[in-house]
C-alpha positions, 0 to 999 in steps of 0.5 A: 686222386680224390681231390682231382675227382672232387674238383672234376665233380664240382666243375661238372655240377657248375656246368650242369647248373649253367645249362639250366635256364630260368625265364624272367618276365618283364617289360617297360616300367618293370621294377629295375632292382627286381630285374637286376637282382634276379639276373645277378642272383641266378647267375651267382647260383650258376643258372642262366637267366633269360629275360623275355619281354614283348619286344627285344630291346633295352627296356625302360625300367623304373624304381619303386621306393617308399618315402615319408609323406607318401601314402604309396610308393614313389616311381623314378627312372631305373637302370635299363635292362635288355631283353634277350627274347620276345614272348613268342620266341619262348619254348617252355621245354627249354626252361626250368622255371619262370620268374615274373617280376613286378613294377608297373609292367604287369598292369599291361602284360597281364593282357598279353595272351601269348604270355598268359598261355606261357604261364599256364604252360609252365604250370601244366608242366609242373615247373616252378613259377616264381612271382614277386610284387605286382607280378601277381597280377599276371598269375591272377590273369592266368587263372592260377591264384584261386585257392592258393596261399600267396603274397604280393605287394599289400595293395594288391591283396584285394585282387588276390582275395577277390578271385579266391586266393589266400593272402599271407602276410609273409615276405615269401610264401611257397604253395606247390610249384608257386613261390610268391613274394611281397616286394624287393624288400623281400629278396632275401626270403624270396631267393632263399625259397627260389634257390632251394626250389631250383636245387630240388630239380 
C-alpha cells in the first residue's frame, strides 16, 4: 500500500514538473552546444523548455571553441535548433524562468525591444533569470546588471563593469533571482545552480 502511494506521488511530482515551462532565448548565431545542453538538461530534470527567437523556424546556430594559436574563440557552424515561438508570442505568466543563451546572437538580440521588455517583466515578477556567456549583453541592455555580482565570457567583463556590475571570476554566480555563467565549459556549475533554483519553486 505504501509502495503504491509512493509511486503515485512520484508520478504526480514528475507531471507537475513537466507542466513548468522554461523560456530559452536565442537566435541565428546562437551557441549550438549551449542550446542543446539547455533543452536536454531541462527535459531530463522534468521541465518543459520552450525556445523563443525573433522568428519561428530552424535557426542557424554556431559553435564557439578555443584552439591553440587563437587569441579568441573560433566560430564554426553548429547543429540547427528549431524555435517554438517568437518573442511577441511569449506570455510571461506561463513560465517559471527565462534562460538567455550566448553565441553571437545576443549582439543583435539586445536591440530587440520586445525581448528587452520580456526580460524586464521576468525580473519585475521576481522570476528566475539565467544567463550564460554572451547572453549577459541582453541582461545589460535590459538594465538589470548594475550593482549585481555576475560572471560571463571574460572578454565581456568590460561591459559588465562599465555599467556598475561586479564581475566575479567564477564558473557560475547567483545574486538574487539572477544566475550567470561564463561559457559552455561552465555547464556543470551553472546547471547545478539552475536546477537548485527551479526546485525551490
